[in-house]
Structure formats: C-alpha cells, structure tokens
C-alpha positions in Angstrom: 110.9 80.5 76.2 113.7 78.8 78.2 112.8 76.2 80.7 115.4 77.8 83.2 117.1 81.7 82.9 119.4 82.4 85.5 121.1 85.7 85.8 123.7 86.8 88.6 122.5 84.2 90.5 124.3 84.5 94.1 124.5 82.4 97.6 125.6 83.4 100.8 125.7 81.2 104.1 125.8 82.1 107.3 129.2 83.1 108.4 130.3 84.8 104.8 130.7 81.5 102.7 130.0 82.0 99.0 129.1 79.2 97.6 127.7 80.5 94.0 128.9 84.1 92.5 127.0 85.4 89.9 126.5 82.3 87.7 124.5 83.0 84.8 123.4 80.7 82.0 120.0 79.5 80.1 118.8 76.0 79.8 115.9 75.6 76.7 112.9 73.6 77.0 113.9 69.9 76.0 117.6 70.3 76.8 119.4 67.9 78.1 122.0 69.7 80.1 125.5 68.4 82.9 126.7 70.4 85.8 130.3 69.3 85.9 132.6 70.8 88.3 135.0 69.5 91.3 133.2 68.7 94.9 132.8 71.7 96.5 132.5 74.2 93.6 128.6 74.8 94.2 127.0 71.9 91.9 124.5 71.1 94.8 123.9 74.9 95.8 123.0 75.5 92.7 120.6 72.2 91.8 119.2 73.2 95.0 117.8 76.6 93.8 116.8 75.5 90.7 115.1 73.0 92.3 113.0 75.8 94.8 114.7 73.7 97.5 116.6 77.1 98.3 116.7 80.7 97.6 119.1 82.5 96.3 121.0 85.4 98.4 121.3 87.2 95.0 120.2 87.4 91.5 117.2 86.5 89.3 116.1 82.9 88.3 113.1 82.4 85.8 111.4 78.5 85.6 109.6 79.2 82.6 109.3 82.8 82.5 108.3 83.1 86.2 110.4 85.2 88.5 110.6 82.5 91.3 111.8 85.1 93.7 108.5 86.7 94.0 106.5 83.5 94.9 105.6 82.9 98.4 106.8 79.4 100.2 103.4 78.1 99.6 103.3 79.2 95.8 106.9 77.5 95.5 106.0 74.7 96.8 103.2 74.1 94.6 105.4 75.2 92.0 107.7 72.3 92.6 105.5 69.8 93.2 104.0 70.3 89.4 106.9 71.4 87.6 109.7 69.4 89.1 110.8 66.0 89.1 114.0 65.3 91.6 116.3 61.9 91.1 119.0 62.1 94.3 122.6 60.0 94.3 121.0 58.1 97.9 117.9 56.9 96.2 115.8 58.5 99.3 113.3 55.6 99.1 110.8 54.8 102.0 112.6 51.2 103.5 109.4 49.8 104.8 107.1 50.7 101.5 106.8 48.9 98.3 108.2 50.5 95.0 104.4 50.9 94.0 104.2 52.5 96.8 106.9 54.7 97.1 106.2 55.8 93.6 102.5 56.7 94.6 103.6 58.9 97.2 103.7 62.4 95.2 100.6 61.9 94.0 99.4 61.2 97.7 100.7 64.6 98.4 99.2 66.3 94.8 95.4 65.1 96.1 95.5 62.3 93.5 93.3 58.9 94.5 94.3 56.1 95.4 93.0 54.0 92.6 95.1 56.4 90.2 98.2 56.6 92.3 98.3 53.0 92.1 97.4 52.7 88.1 100.0 55.2 87.5 102.8 54.2 89.9 102.5 50.8 88.4 102.9 52.2 84.7 105.8 53.7 85.9 107.6 51.1 87.1 106.7 49.1 84.0 108.1 52.1 81.8 111.3 51.9 83.7 111.6 47.9 83.0 110.3 46.9 86.7 107.5 46.2 86.6 107.1 42.8 88.3 109.0 44.1 91.2 106.3 46.9 92.3 105.4 45.1 95.3 109.4 44.6 96.7 110.8 47.1 99.1 114.3 49.1 98.2 116.1 46.5 99.9 115.4 43.5 98.2 116.2 45.5 94.9 119.6 46.6 94.0 121.0 49.8 93.4 120.0 50.2 89.7 116.6 48.9 91.0 116.5 51.1 93.4 117.5 54.2 91.1 115.4 53.5 88.8 112.1 53.4 90.7 113.4 56.5 92.2 113.2 57.4 88.5 109.5 56.3 88.4 108.7 58.6 91.3 110.4 61.4 89.9 107.7 61.4 86.9 104.8 60.6 89.2 103.2 64.4 89.1 104.2 64.5 84.9 107.1 67.1 85.5 108.1 68.8 82.6 111.8 69.7 84.5 113.7 66.8 85.8 116.6 67.5 88.0 118.9 65.0 89.3 122.1 64.9 91.5 124.9 62.5 90.8 122.2 59.9 89.6 124.9 57.4 88.8 127.3 57.9 91.7 126.5 55.3 93.7 126.0 52.5 90.5 128.0 50.1 88.8 129.5 51.1 85.1 126.3 48.4 83.9 123.6 50.4 86.4 125.1 53.5 85.2 124.5 52.7 81.2 120.8 52.0 81.7 120.1 55.1 84.0 121.7 56.8 81.5 120.1 55.6 78.9 116.6 56.4 80.8 117.7 59.7 80.7 118.5 59.9 76.8 114.6 58.3 76.5 112.9 60.6 78.6 115.0 63.8 76.9 114.0 62.3 73.6 110.0 62.5 74.4 110.9 66.0 75.4 111.6 66.5 78.8 114.1 69.0 79.9 116.9 67.2 82.0 119.5 69.1 84.2 122.1 66.6 85.7 124.7 67.2 88.6 127.5 64.5 87.8 131.1 63.8 87.8 130.5 60.8 84.8 132.0 61.7 82.1 129.7 59.2 80.1 127.1 61.8 81.0 128.4 64.7 80.5 129.5 63.1 77.0 125.8 62.4 76.4 124.5 65.5 77.4 123.9 68.7 75.1 125.3 71.1 76.9 127.4 71.1 79.5 128.0 73.9 82.5 131.3 73.9 84.3 131.5 75.0 87.5 134.8 76.4 89.7 134.8 78.0 92.8 130.9 79.1 92.7 131.8 80.4 88.9 131.1 78.9 85.5 134.8 77.9 83.9 
C-alpha cells in the first residue's frame, strides 16, 4: 500500500485561478520524495492538500489507502494530528514558550498527560541535538536550532508521514546540511518524508523527485 496516492488532483481558487491541473503520482511507504519546481507552480498548494490542510476541487487523494474526500472536517483533523507531522520554512514556533513547551504542544492537543508530554518532548529535543537548550525560547536559538525544534515538534505524535515546506529556505549552508542529515536519518528509520524545496542538495538526496510546472507534472 502506498503512503500517498493522488489521481487527477485539481485545485481551483475563487476567481478561477487553477493552481493544480490534474496531478497524479504515488509515494510509497518509507520513500523520501522531493517536490520541486519554480515559484508559483503549485508546490505549496499540493503540500497543503497532502497535509489535509486544504481540499482538492477535483480528483482523488488516498492517504494510507483511505479516501480523504469521504471524511468530514473533524475526521480530517484527527487523521492529520495522528498521522502527519509538519515542518515549516518559517519555523512557526511560539516565541514566548520554551523549546520544550513548543515540542510538547501537539501532544497536549492529542490529550497526552503533562508528564508524558514533557518526557517525550525532552527525548525529542535530545534526539535533534538540543537537549541542553530545552528551556531556551526560540529567540535564544539560531535559525538552524529553531528548525530542529520544529522537526522535534513535528515528531511529537509519532507520525507516519513527515511533510516539510522549504525546510532549509531560511538557513545557511551548514545548518541546511544538518537538517538534511536529520531528514535522511528519519527516513532511514522508515518514516515517509515529502519535502517541497528549491534546494538542489535535498533534491539530490531524495529517492524520487516530483517536478511541477504551471500546475502539472513536468
């Protein structure tokens, strides 16, 4: 069974702008896939649909064999929370919370107890090399460190699928290489990873590249 299967995926916005025009592809369980293409080609729209943050106008999206179009908003939220982790270019960390509190937050939404949340958050920060900075706020961390907190947070609820939108876009080359190594490590442990990127190093490291231009597969 594929982790992701999309057939004829189309997204039309108000005003008639068509961001996706019948895209079809599959991502196998445990694959490392990069989605690449010029700005405005539909990459982020596609990632939002894959992450259940948006619905397609037409076409089919199967997530681990489940037809997502049949699910209501509450079911989609539950599936997204349980099965998908997100990493963002802008980190999306809450500035007044510590790294530990940021990582623990998704577990609170999932109903985990306070001690369980803190213990797992500390384990994840140690995993990404930030065990000693658990009490630091994002403003006290470098860009690369903030992204590692973001990756730790994305793993909080033990997702099967990790989606990342330009995860190295705001980082220097050294930090980018460290983040790429972390994604490769996670993928090596069996996690399915799909990244939107302009970074040729990430594209070269991925097992598959999906290229999009003007809303279609290039």
